TORPAKE-8238 format. One record per residue (C-alpha): residue number from 1; residue in three letters; x, y, z. Coordinates in nm, 3 decimals. Layout:
 resi resn       u       v       w
  NUM  ala       X       Y       Z
...
// end
This chain:
 resi resn       u       v       w
    1  met   2.689   4.993  10.682
    2  ser   2.898   5.191  10.928
    3  arg   3.019   5.546  10.893
    4  arg   3.227   5.777  11.109
    5  ala   3.186   6.151  11.153
    6  val   3.435   6.372  11.333
    7  ala   3.405   6.726  11.462
    8  val   3.626   6.951  11.671
    9  trp   3.526   7.183  11.954
   10  ala   3.773   7.473  11.980
   11  val   3.779   7.747  12.246
   12  ser   4.034   8.021  12.310
   13  ala   3.990   8.002  12.687
   14  ala   3.843   7.742  12.785
   15  val   3.054   6.231  12.312
   16  val   0.006  -0.606  11.631
   17  ala  -0.137  -0.652  11.670
   18  ser  -0.024  -1.001  11.750
   19  ala   0.122  -1.214  11.475
   20  cys  -0.139  -1.478  11.555
   21  ser  -0.353  -1.564  11.257
   22  pro  -0.697  -1.720  11.314
   23  gly  -0.692  -2.080  11.204
   24  val  -0.951  -2.187  10.951
   25  ser  -0.999  -2.519  11.128
   26  gly  -0.830  -2.757  11.367
   27  thr  -0.661  -2.702  11.700
   28  pro  -0.472  -2.377  11.754
   29  val  -0.099  -2.422  11.803
   30  ala   0.108  -2.162  11.980
   31  ala   0.350  -1.992  11.745
   32  thr   0.708  -1.917  11.840
   33  ile   0.751  -1.547  11.905
   34  glu   1.083  -1.432  11.772
   35  pro   1.260  -1.129  11.914
   36  pro   1.253  -0.819  11.693
   37  thr   1.512  -0.797  11.420
   38  ala   1.772  -0.523  11.421
   39  thr   1.573  -0.351  11.147
   40  glu   1.256  -0.356  11.358
   41  ser   1.436  -0.242  11.672
   42  val   1.616   0.044  11.500
   43  arg   1.294   0.152  11.330
   44  gln   1.127   0.156  11.672
   45  ser   1.416   0.357  11.817
   46  leu   1.381   0.615  11.541
   47  thr   1.005   0.629  11.595
   48  asp   1.073   0.705  11.961
   49  leu   1.328   0.970  11.864
   50  gly   1.073   1.136  11.636
   51  glu   0.820   1.150  11.921
   52  ala   1.058   1.321  12.163
   53  ala   0.935   1.646  12.316
   54  val   1.289   1.783  12.351
   55  leu   1.623   1.659  12.216
   56  arg   1.973   1.795  12.260
   57  tyr   2.227   1.748  11.980
   58  gln   2.601   1.803  12.010
   59  gly   2.827   1.743  11.714
   60  thr   2.963   1.849  11.378
   61  met   2.854   1.874  11.016
   62  gln   2.953   2.026  10.684
   63  ala   2.716   2.312  10.601
   64  ala   2.655   2.422  10.243
   65  gly   2.915   2.667  10.121
   66  asn   3.192   2.447  10.264
   67  his   3.145   2.576  10.617
   68  lys   3.273   2.344  10.889
   69  ala   3.001   2.361  11.151
   70  thr   2.974   2.265  11.515
   71  phe   2.654   2.275  11.715
   72  asp   2.500   2.233  12.056
   73  ile   2.130   2.268  11.983
   74  thr   1.824   2.176  12.186
   75  ala   1.515   2.127  11.971
   76  ala   1.150   2.078  12.061
   77  gly   0.920   1.849  11.869
   78  ser   0.705   2.154  11.792
   79  gly   0.996   2.324  11.614
   80  glu   1.150   2.568  11.862
   81  met   1.530   2.549  11.894
   82  thr   1.796   2.714  12.103
   83  gly   2.169   2.671  12.154
   84  thr   2.488   2.756  11.970
   85  leu   2.603   2.719  11.610
   86  gly   2.967   2.747  11.509
   87  leu   3.085   2.816  11.155
   88  asp   3.452   2.793  11.065
   89  gly   3.551   2.818  11.430
   90  lys   3.330   3.118  11.513
   91  ser   3.025   3.073  11.737
   92  ala   2.677   3.227  11.748
   93  thr   2.379   3.197  11.981
   94  val   2.077   3.062  11.793
   95  leu   1.699   3.072  11.829
   96  val   1.453   2.917  11.584
   97  val   1.089   3.026  11.593
   98  asp   0.836   2.910  11.330
   99  arg   1.124   2.797  11.107
  100  ser   1.283   3.144  11.118
  101  thr   1.643   3.150  11.238
  102  phe   1.779   3.430  11.456
  103  leu   2.148   3.453  11.546
  104  arg   2.350   3.674  11.780
  105  ala   2.728   3.675  11.746
  106  ala   3.046   3.880  11.765
  107  ala   3.182   4.060  11.460
  108  asp   3.427   3.782  11.370
  109  phe   3.139   3.537  11.312
  110  trp   2.968   3.767  11.063
  111  ala   3.297   3.848  10.891
  112  thr   3.312   3.491  10.754
  113  leu   2.976   3.510  10.572
  114  pro   2.928   3.631  10.213
  115  gly   2.706   3.936  10.182
  116  ile   2.812   4.058  10.523
  117  ala   3.188   4.029  10.497
  118  asp   3.162   4.211  10.162
  119  gly   3.005   4.523  10.315
  120  pro   3.230   4.782  10.482
  121  ser   3.226   4.720  10.857
  122  lys   2.889   4.546  10.836
  123  gly   3.008   4.263  11.058
  124  ala   3.091   4.514  11.328
  125  ala   2.756   4.687  11.274
  126  val   2.555   4.372  11.350
  127  ala   2.786   4.242  11.623
  128  asp   2.602   4.135  11.938
  129  arg   2.263   4.213  11.782
  130  trp   1.993   3.962  11.699
  131  val   1.988   3.902  11.323
  132  lys   1.721   3.725  11.120
  133  val   1.925   3.496  10.899
  134  pro   1.819   3.339  10.568
  135  ala   1.909   2.970  10.571
  136  gly   2.117   3.007  10.256
  137  leu   2.345   3.257  10.425
  138  ile   2.464   3.007  10.688
  139  gly   2.430   2.699  10.467
  140  val   2.174   2.513  10.680
  141  glu   1.799   2.518  10.736
  142  leu   1.807   2.414  11.099
  143  ala   1.442   2.305  11.103
  144  asp   1.508   2.058  10.819
  145  val   1.790   1.893  11.014
  146  phe   1.718   1.903  11.387
  147  thr   1.341   1.879  11.428
  148  pro   1.309   1.537  11.600
  149  gln   1.049   1.393  11.362
  150  thr   1.243   1.507  11.054
  151  leu   1.571   1.361  11.179
  152  gly   1.400   1.031  11.263
  153  gln   1.246   1.009  10.917
  154  asn   1.574   1.088  10.743
  155  leu   1.757   0.816  10.932
  156  ala   1.476   0.565  10.883
  157  glu   1.520   0.565  10.506
  158  gly   1.681   0.233  10.417
  159  val   1.654   0.110  10.775
  160  glu   1.630  -0.249  10.648
  161  thr   2.007  -0.227  10.607
  162  ala   2.025  -0.282  10.984
  163  gly   1.965  -0.654  10.921
  164  asp   1.743  -0.949  11.018
  165  arg   1.930  -1.069  11.325
  166  pro   1.838  -0.936  11.671
  167  leu   1.994  -0.602  11.752
  168  thr   2.172  -0.751  12.052
  169  asp   2.372  -0.972  11.817
  170  gly   2.550  -0.666  11.682
  171  ala   2.900  -0.566  11.781
  172  arg   2.920  -0.354  12.095
  173  thr   3.110  -0.029  12.123
  174  lys   3.091   0.279  12.344
  175  val   2.977   0.637  12.306
  176  gly   3.128   0.803  12.608
  177  asp   3.048   0.569  12.896
  178  val   2.739   0.417  12.728
  179  glu   2.758   0.073  12.567
  180  val   2.589   0.088  12.225
  181  val   2.522  -0.111  11.910
  182  arg   2.585   0.074  11.584
  183  ser   2.349  -0.008  11.296
  184  lys   2.371   0.120  10.941
  185  thr   2.071   0.266  10.760
  186  gly   2.032   0.387  10.404
  187  arg   2.144   0.741  10.484
  188  gly   2.386   0.691  10.770
  189  ala   2.402   0.503  11.098
  190  val   2.235   0.494  11.438
  191  ser   2.397   0.396  11.766
  192  thr   2.149   0.277  12.025
  193  thr   2.184   0.151  12.378
  194  ala   2.261  -0.220  12.392
  195  lys   1.959  -0.281  12.617
  196  ala   1.588  -0.228  12.556
  197  pro   1.428   0.008  12.474
  198  tyr   1.738   0.075  12.261
  199  gly   1.736   0.454  12.294
  200  val   1.927   0.655  12.035
  201  val   2.264   0.776  12.165
  202  lys   2.437   0.890  11.845
  203  val   2.336   0.958  11.486
  204  glu   2.536   0.982  11.165
  205  leu   2.369   1.127  10.857
  206  asp   2.528   1.147  10.514
  207  lys   2.306   1.430  10.392
  208  ala   2.008   1.634  10.509
  209  gly   1.825   1.928  10.357
  210  asp   1.600   2.011  10.064
  211  ser   1.816   2.241   9.852
  212  asp   2.178   2.278   9.748
  213  ser   2.211   2.605   9.939
  214  thr   2.096   2.453  10.271
  215  ser   2.189   2.084  10.252
  216  val   2.436   1.961  10.511
  217  arg   2.666   1.662  10.488
  218  asp   2.851   1.432  10.724
  219  leu   2.643   1.513  11.030
  220  val   2.762   1.335  11.345
  221  ala   2.586   1.406  11.674
  222  thr   2.527   1.266  12.017
  223  val   2.162   1.272  12.120
  224  thr   2.018   1.331  12.467
  225  asp   1.648   1.310  12.542
  226  gly   1.536   1.613  12.739
  227  ser   1.164   1.543  12.730
  228  ala   1.142   1.516  13.108
  229  gly   1.211   1.890  13.121
  230  val   0.968   1.991  12.846
  231  ala   0.775   2.243  13.057
  232  lys   1.090   2.423  13.166
  233  phe   1.221   2.421  12.808
  234  tyr   0.920   2.615  12.681
  235  gln   0.933   2.858  12.973
  236  asp   1.305   2.926  12.925
  237  phe   1.264   2.952  12.549
  238  ala   0.980   3.203  12.580
  239  ala   1.192   3.420  12.811
  240  ala   1.490   3.408  12.573
  241  ala   1.281   3.479  12.262
  242  gln   1.140   3.795  12.418
  243  gln   1.485   3.949  12.373
  244  val   1.445   3.936  11.995
  245  thr   1.253   4.261  11.970
  246  ala   1.430   4.437  11.681
  247  pro   1.624   4.183  11.474
  248  val   1.840   4.306  11.187
  249  asp   1.764   4.219  10.826
  250  val   2.115   4.179  10.684
  251  leu   2.011   4.138  10.321
  252  thr   1.810   4.459  10.287
  253  thr   1.981   4.798  10.290
  254  val   1.903   5.167  10.247
  255  gln   2.114   5.422  10.064
  256  glu   2.256   5.690  10.289
  257  ser   2.254   6.040  10.142
  258  ser   2.387   6.275  10.409
  259  his   2.452   6.328  10.779
  260  ser   2.502   6.619  11.013
  261  phe   2.555   6.705  11.379
  262  glu   2.266   6.891  11.533
  263  gly   2.173   7.034  11.872
  264  cys   2.509   6.972  12.035
  265  gly   2.497   7.149  12.369
  266  ala   2.546   7.110  12.740
  267  gln   2.306   6.810  12.780
  268  ser   2.319   6.619  12.450
  269  cys   2.439   6.593  12.092
  270  ser   2.270   6.434  11.788
  271  ile   2.380   6.285  11.459
  272  val   2.111   6.307  11.190
  273  val   2.140   6.040  10.919
  274  arg   1.939   6.074  10.599
  275  phe   1.874   5.790  10.354
  276  thr   1.658   5.656  10.071
  277  asn   1.473   5.324  10.076
  278  asn   1.562   5.163   9.742
  279  ser   1.401   4.827   9.830
  280  lys   1.056   4.712   9.719
  281  leu   0.914   4.699  10.071
  282  ala   0.847   4.949  10.344
  283  val   1.122   4.922  10.604
  284  lys   1.206   5.023  10.957
  285  val   1.559   5.158  10.996
  286  ser   1.789   5.149  11.297
  287  val   2.075   5.391  11.353
  288  arg   2.315   5.307  11.634
  289  gly   2.611   5.527  11.716
  290  thr   2.917   5.493  11.937
  291  trp   3.064   5.825  12.051
  292  gln   3.406   5.941  12.162
  293  gly   3.540   6.273  12.288
  294  asp   3.902   6.365  12.355
  295  gly   3.982   5.996  12.281
  296  ala   3.753   5.860  12.554
  297  ala   3.420   5.674  12.525
  298  leu   3.115   5.894  12.570
  299  gly   2.845   5.627  12.529
  300  ala   2.605   5.515  12.260
  301  cys   2.283   5.630  12.099
  302  asp   2.003   5.438  11.929
  303  ala   1.726   5.552  11.700
  304  val   1.458   5.368  11.504
  305  thr   1.248   5.527  11.234
  306  gly   0.990   5.412  10.983
  307  pro   0.831   5.239  10.819
  308  val   0.970   5.422  10.518
  309  ala   0.787   5.349  10.193
  310  pro   0.969   5.205   9.889
  311  gly   1.152   5.472   9.695
  312  gln   1.103   5.729   9.967
  313  gly   1.358   5.918  10.171
  314  gly   1.382   5.920  10.548
  315  gly   1.598   6.023  10.836
  316  ala   1.687   5.920  11.189
  317  thr   1.811   6.139  11.470
  318  cys   2.043   5.950  11.707
  319  thr   2.089   6.150  12.027
  320  leu   2.360   6.103  12.289
  321  ala   2.264   6.226  12.635
  322  thr   2.503   6.070  12.885
  323  pro   2.694   6.197  13.188
  324  glu   3.011   6.144  12.985
  325  trp   2.887   6.386  12.717
  326  val   2.798   6.642  12.982
  327  gly   3.148   6.614  13.129
  328  phe   3.311   6.639  12.787
  329  phe   3.109   6.946  12.699
  330  gln   3.207   7.115  13.023
  331  arg   3.576   7.038  12.963
  332  ala   3.556   7.152  12.603
  333  asn   3.423   7.486  12.717
  334  ser   3.663   7.534  13.006
  335  val   3.998   7.385  12.902
  336  pro   4.189   7.573  12.630
  337  gly   4.270   7.386  12.307
  338  asn   4.100   7.161  12.055
  339  his   3.856   6.894  12.177
  340  pro   3.765   6.647  11.899
  341  tyr   3.449   6.441  11.930
  342  ser   3.322   6.174  11.692
  343  val   3.050   5.914  11.633
  344  gln   3.074   5.587  11.444
  345  trp   2.730   5.474  11.336
  346  ser   2.556   5.193  11.151
  347  thr   2.239   5.224  10.947
  348  leu   2.055   4.891  10.934
  349  val   1.716   4.769  10.818
  350  leu   1.512   4.584  11.082
  351  ala   1.319   4.264  11.025
  352  asp   0.987   4.191  11.191
  353  pro   1.031   4.034  11.536
  354  pro   0.913   3.674  11.573
  355  asp   0.550   3.606  11.657
  356  leu   0.570   3.463  12.008
  357  ser   0.201   3.395  12.060
  358  lys   0.240   3.017  12.013
  359  val   0.558   3.011  12.220
  360  gly   0.386   3.192  12.504
  361  ala   0.089   2.955  12.490
  362  arg   0.318   2.652  12.506
  363  ala   0.509   2.796  12.799
  364  ala   0.181   2.836  12.987
  365  ala   0.023   2.506  12.873
  366  ala  -0.090   2.251  13.129
  367  pro  -0.082   1.880  13.040
  368  ala  -0.392   1.762  12.856
  369  asp  -0.649   1.597  13.083
  370  pro  -0.652   1.218  13.027
  371  arg  -0.993   1.197  13.196
  372  val  -1.142   1.395  12.909
  373  arg  -1.107   1.158  12.615
  374  lys  -1.116   1.380  12.309
  375  thr  -1.087   1.229  11.964
  376  glu  -1.040   1.549  11.761
  377  gly  -0.732   1.766  11.754
  378  ser  -0.391   1.807  11.593
  379  asn  -0.190   1.614  11.855
  380  phe  -0.279   1.266  11.981
  381  val  -0.159   1.091  12.296
  382  tyr  -0.175   0.712  12.287
  383  ser  -0.058   0.410  12.481
  384  ile   0.057   0.064  12.379
  385  gly   0.018  -0.224  12.621
  386  tyr  -0.113  -0.571  12.692
  387  ala  -0.335  -0.753  12.939
  388  glu  -0.183  -0.954  13.220
  389  gly  -0.354  -1.091  13.527
  390  gly  -0.672  -0.904  13.450
  391  arg  -0.505  -0.566  13.426
  392  glu  -0.352  -0.353  13.153
  393  val   0.025  -0.324  13.150
  394  val   0.154  -0.022  12.960
  395  trp   0.451  -0.084  12.731
  396  lys   0.491   0.278  12.622
  397  tyr   0.318   0.617  12.595
  398  gly   0.355   0.838  12.290
  399  ala   0.236   1.158  12.127
  400  val   0.219   1.227  11.756
  401  ala   0.103   1.526  11.551
  402  thr  -0.113   1.339  11.302
  403  lys  -0.471   1.218  11.294
  404  phe  -0.335   0.884  11.173
  405  trp  -0.212   0.803  11.522
  406  ala  -0.367   0.454  11.506
  407  glu  -0.160   0.356  11.201
  408  his   0.147   0.509  11.365
  409  ala   0.090   0.301  11.681
  410  glu   0.003  -0.016  11.490
  411  gln   0.346  -0.021  11.327
  412  gln   0.497  -0.062  11.674
  413  leu   0.287  -0.355  11.790
  414  leu   0.512  -0.626  11.648
  415  val   0.808  -0.491  11.843
  416  cys   0.597  -0.487  12.158
  417  leu   0.492  -0.848  12.088
  418  gly   0.850  -0.957  12.018
  419  thr   0.989  -0.803  12.335
  420  thr   0.708  -0.895  12.576
  421  gly   0.566  -1.215  12.427
  422  lys   0.221  -1.066  12.474
  423  val  -0.053  -0.962  12.232
  424  cys  -0.014  -0.584  12.229
  425  leu  -0.284  -0.331  12.152
  426  ser  -0.293   0.046  12.128
  427  arg  -0.551   0.291  12.255
  428  leu  -0.609   0.664  12.234
  429  val  -0.563   0.850  12.561
  430  thr  -0.686   1.187  12.434
  431  ala  -0.638   1.451  12.166
  432  thr  -0.552   1.820  12.187
  433  asp  -0.466   2.109  11.959
  434  asp  -0.168   2.203  12.173
  435  ala   0.163   2.022  12.116
  436  ala   0.294   2.124  12.458
  437  ala  -0.021   1.993  12.628
  438  ala   0.022   1.657  12.453
  439  gln   0.391   1.636  12.539
  440  gly   0.320   1.738  12.896
  441  leu   0.060   1.465  12.931
  442  val   0.302   1.198  12.805
  443  gln   0.552   1.310  13.067
  444  gln   0.284   1.313  13.335
  445  leu   0.180   0.958  13.246
  446  val   0.539   0.836  13.241
  447  asp   0.612   0.998  13.575
  448  gly   0.294   0.848  13.723
  449  tyr   0.385   0.499  13.601
  450  arg   0.737   0.544  13.729
  451  ser   0.628   0.649  14.075
  452  thr   0.417   0.335  14.110
  453  ala   0.629   0.074  13.933
  454  lys   0.966   0.227  14.029
  455  ala   1.066   0.195  13.663
  456  cys   0.963   0.331  13.326
  457  pro   0.732   0.131  13.097
  458  ala   0.943  -0.137  12.928
  459  gly   0.920   0.022  12.583
  460  gln   0.952   0.383  12.697
  461  trp   1.246   0.598  12.588
  462  val   1.090   0.944  12.566
  463  gly   1.090   1.111  12.907
  464  cys   1.293   0.841  13.081
  465  ala   1.641   0.992  13.079
  466  gly   1.822   0.946  13.407
// end
């Protein structure tokens, strides 16, 4: 909470596999290869979306607690997110690290949230500071909505609703300047480009989230694949996340007991704030003060103390030592009359800063080496293609964070067959324990193919924007 203390200085003189089935007997007869159905094409598009290294979402949704939300969020397949989140017309900068959400916003954003708006001046106290935010406070668990794989899975439920006719038979419309086909699924709708590989342009989701306090409704968002810039994303994210050094814990408080001015002299002045930790955990406490003297700003002070054990008392000394204080002190001791000075301070509990070890490793990761064919790891890079003229033609490259990569790839072979008319097969390129290394390799392979063929692989959406 915030408090204000005032004092007066007075002087008298003077701060598929292929669909071919082996015949039992007789002469083989070539089967007609039908184009993929809308259901198959949309499922493939959502598989591609789930494999994206980086996606940008811009749109609206209804967050739990009846908050009208807007967002412009860029999310990595490994879970990191950055961007802006608006609630009821007020906007905040957002970072998500290991499913923990950190926000930085002006006082008017915090004033709309229960638990913060209820405290005296607490919105002003946390204004422009990084705050670790429980998902229930803002009505959305961002990781359960915007992680590419999660969004793809949510939209894929009931995908058979898209229908049995080819996707290109669907009615055309536009999202911005892009011609798209809109297909319904069990939980919403997906608008994809009207041409192969039918990349996702817009999503509509009726509901997403695992609990009443964090479930969102009526999500509508445009989608842009940013996988081509995956390396820069991690580097920029790591630099931004390093700013989150002392985030505020808005749900934990200490009980202030007293305060006093101390040591106020020619060079500095201090406010000493004493408190008791009534929570069940040891806490670090931040005291930040904004000072005035003779009605003019004198600067600010910051102090951090702790950890303070549960049930124990503590104190923080917040010292102002600015040129403005020095000037005020000199005036107060040379100009006759009263010279009031004051400090408005906030006493806040600090949360632990995010662990950035994984983020730093991803920012520094080089693409996995395709010449070293590893079969063990947590992330698997694969290719789907077919033989033509004695050589392998790649249809798409992908990366997936599951050891069941072969089953994941096999589900895409019928679409490859239907669009190319060729017997398609998948193969493992390599495995790695680093998501960024896998994503970087996919982009390296796509870029290499593109430089030779002057086009992306026919089934490639991830990494082929622009």
